[in-house]
C-alpha positions as CSV (number, residue, x, y, z in Angstrom):
1,M,16.0,-33.5,2.6
2,K,16.2,-29.7,2.6
3,C,13.7,-27.9,0.2
4,K,16.1,-25.5,-1.9
5,M,12.8,-23.5,-2.7
6,I,12.1,-22.5,0.9
7,G,16.2,-21.7,1.5
8,V,15.9,-19.0,-1.6
9,C,12.2,-17.6,-0.3
10,D,13.7,-17.0,3.2
11,S,16.8,-15.2,1.9
12,M,14.6,-13.2,-0.3
13,E,12.5,-12.2,2.6
14,T,15.4,-11.3,4.7
15,K,16.2,-9.1,1.4
16,L,13.1,-7.5,1.1
17,N,12.6,-6.6,4.7
18,K,15.2,-4.3,4.3
19,L,13.0,-2.6,1.8
20,R,9.6,-2.5,3.9
21,D,9.3,1.1,4.2
22,L,9.6,2.3,1.0
23,P,6.2,1.7,-0.4
24,L,4.8,3.1,3.0
25,L,6.9,6.3,2.0
26,A,5.7,6.0,-1.8
27,M,1.9,5.6,-0.6
28,R,2.5,8.6,1.7
29,L,4.0,10.6,-1.2
30,V,1.3,10.0,-3.9
31,L,-1.5,10.5,-1.6
32,A,-0.1,13.8,-0.3
33,Y,0.3,15.2,-3.9
34,G,-3.3,13.9,-4.5
35,F,-5.0,15.6,-1.0
36,W,-3.1,18.9,-1.5
37,T,-4.2,19.1,-5.1
38,T,-7.8,18.8,-4.4
39,G,-8.0,20.4,-0.9
40,M,-6.2,23.5,-2.6
41,M,-8.7,23.7,-5.4
42,K,-11.5,23.2,-2.8
43,W,-10.2,26.2,-1.0
44,S,-9.7,28.1,-4.0
45,G,-13.3,27.9,-4.6
46,I,-14.8,27.1,-1.4
47,E,-18.0,28.8,-2.1
48,G,-18.7,27.0,-5.1
49,V,-17.9,23.6,-3.3
50,A,-20.2,24.6,-0.8
51,S,-23.1,25.3,-3.8
52,W,-21.8,22.1,-5.2
53,F,-22.1,20.1,-1.8
54,E,-25.5,21.5,-1.4
55,S,-26.8,20.8,-4.8
56,M,-25.7,17.0,-3.9
57,G,-28.0,17.2,-0.3
58,Y,-25.1,17.2,1.9
59,P,-25.9,18.5,5.1
60,F,-24.7,21.5,6.4
61,P,-22.6,22.1,3.0
62,T,-20.3,25.1,3.5
63,L,-19.3,23.6,7.0
64,N,-18.6,20.2,5.0
65,A,-16.5,21.9,2.5
66,Y,-14.3,23.8,4.7
67,L,-13.9,20.4,6.7
68,A,-13.4,18.4,3.6
69,A,-11.0,21.0,2.4
70,T,-9.0,21.2,5.9
71,T,-8.9,17.5,6.1
72,E,-7.6,17.3,2.5
73,V,-4.5,19.6,2.9
74,S,-3.6,19.0,6.3
75,G,-4.0,15.4,5.4
76,A,-1.4,15.9,2.8
77,I,1.0,18.0,5.1
78,L,1.0,15.5,8.0
79,L,1.4,12.3,4.8
80,L,4.2,14.3,3.3
81,I,6.3,14.6,6.8
82,G,5.0,10.8,8.0
83,F,3.5,12.8,11.4
84,G,0.2,11.3,12.5
85,T,-0.2,9.2,9.5
86,R,-2.6,7.0,11.2
87,L,-4.3,9.5,13.2
88,I,-5.2,11.5,9.7
89,S,-5.6,8.6,7.8
90,I,-9.2,8.0,9.5
91,P,-10.4,11.2,8.7
92,L,-9.3,10.9,5.4
93,M,-10.7,7.3,4.8
94,F,-14.0,9.1,5.8
95,V,-13.6,11.7,3.1
96,M,-12.9,8.8,0.3
97,L,-16.0,7.1,1.4
98,V,-18.5,10.2,1.2
99,A,-16.4,10.7,-2.1
100,I,-17.3,7.6,-3.5
101,F,-20.6,6.9,-2.4
102,T,-22.1,10.3,-3.3
103,V,-19.9,11.4,-6.5
104,H,-18.4,8.5,-8.1
105,I,-20.5,5.6,-7.2
106,G,-23.1,6.0,-10.0
107,S,-20.7,6.3,-12.8
108,G,-19.2,2.6,-12.1
109,F,-15.4,1.9,-11.7
110,E,-13.4,3.5,-14.1
111,A,-11.3,6.5,-13.2
112,G,-11.8,7.4,-17.1
113,N,-15.4,7.8,-16.5
114,N,-15.3,9.5,-13.3
115,G,-15.9,6.3,-11.3
116,F,-15.0,5.3,-8.0
117,E,-11.4,3.6,-9.1
118,I,-9.3,6.5,-7.7
119,P,-11.0,7.1,-4.8
120,L,-10.8,3.3,-3.9
121,Y,-7.2,3.3,-4.5
122,Y,-6.7,5.8,-2.1
123,L,-9.0,4.3,0.3
124,I,-7.0,1.0,0.1
125,M,-3.6,2.9,0.6
126,L,-4.9,4.9,3.6
127,F,-6.0,1.6,5.4
128,S,-2.6,0.2,4.8
129,L,-1.1,3.4,6.4
130,F,-3.8,2.9,8.9
131,V,-2.2,-0.5,9.8
132,F,1.4,-0.2,9.3
133,G,1.9,3.5,10.1
134,G,4.0,5.7,8.2
135,G,7.3,3.6,8.3
136,K,10.8,4.3,9.2
137,I,11.0,7.1,7.2
138,S,8.7,9.2,8.1
139,L,9.1,12.0,11.0
140,T,7.8,9.6,13.3
141,G,10.5,7.2,12.6
142,L,13.2,10.0,13.1
143,I,11.3,10.8,16.5
144,K,11.1,7.1,17.8
145,K,15.1,6.4,16.4
146,I,16.3,9.5,18.6
147,Q,14.7,8.0,21.9
148,Q,16.2,5.1,21.4
């Protein structure tokens, strides 16, 4: 006797597989917006960011301010268009880890208390994009489709 529930689950899985690239697109767009905003804030006040980094004991604070701002802005652009998603996810994950352990962890988890909640969500989304890539709804997906 065949279990009807297995058939329902199989049917649902087939239909949901057609939507598998939408969450990847959504993550890329949310992250692109978030990194663009923070990256541009850093660029507009780079000297202040360098001073803040220095006050937290970052080595080479000016260099690190420029690196963080550049990584965030270029990451936002690449995530938005879906090109080099896996590659840019690596330095962006590093930026999130630094933010968590140097800025947010002392405030606990909750975002409302400047905790590490949001950077952790970003880190999880970036790791997902690192593992799965940008999906078919991306510049990389378009290039792959053209090459076939």
